[in-house]
Phi, psi and omega in degrees: 000130183277153180279150178271120179258122179254122179285100183293331179297323180292328180280325186262351184289333183296315182260007179059042178288331183298314182267353185294326186258007180295320181290336181291326182289330185273347182272145173280166183294323179293322176292326181298315181277349174287340180272010179297133176273152180298152181298324180297328178280324181291325180251038180285101185292335181294337181265002180278124178204160179280130178292145184284323182209179183292329177297320177291325176299313179298317180297315179294318179300311181300317182290307187290325178295326177281318186289317183258024186300321179292321177295321179293327175296320178295320178299316179298317179295319179295320176294324177295315179296316178300315180297320179290325179289335177269347176244079186294331178296318178293318177298317178296321179294318178296316179296320178298314181294315180295313180294319179295317178297317179298314181296317180292319178293332180292337179288343180055040177084356178280161178282153177266125179238120177226114176050050177085349177271133182236129178228132178281168179298321178297319178294323179293317178297319179295318178296319178297318178296316182292338178267316187287323183292310177297322177295325176294320175295321179296324183282347179052070179292333178294320177297318178297315181297317179293322176297317181297318178295315181294313181295320178294317181296315181295315183292308186288311181291327176296315178297314183294329181283318186268349178274114181289151177290150178294160183298324180301323182289329177295320178289325181289331178286326182281342184278016183287000000 
């Protein structure tokens, strides 16, 4: 049976998704957060308006996603933290996996001995797997991921769509 090949370039070329994230990979984290726009500019109510047509929606999306990209990253991080704090089972599972992995790796292949009880590294990995996987299913990470994608998309794309470009950018586009 042959594999199905989907040309991703044909799907992403319309909104320029392919080149949009190239600059993000080359920036360091400190440079990324140095580009944060002030809150007064991010929440400027005077610039909120309904776009007239789909062309204006595309223009606003292209401009605002690039201009406020660091602010949108902060919004995504805040939604992630909120989601993890409201889903304590998932947070506990993540902490368990990270802590268990750290603890097992800290043993450097030696056995764990506690009060006459001896466990090999293989037994510890198996125990971590047997606890973390059912707890992970109980915590429903897929639901969390879908909620995070939906909440981020509505918040970020809604802001980018309804936030009008500043007047200075309109003059810079016409001066070509």
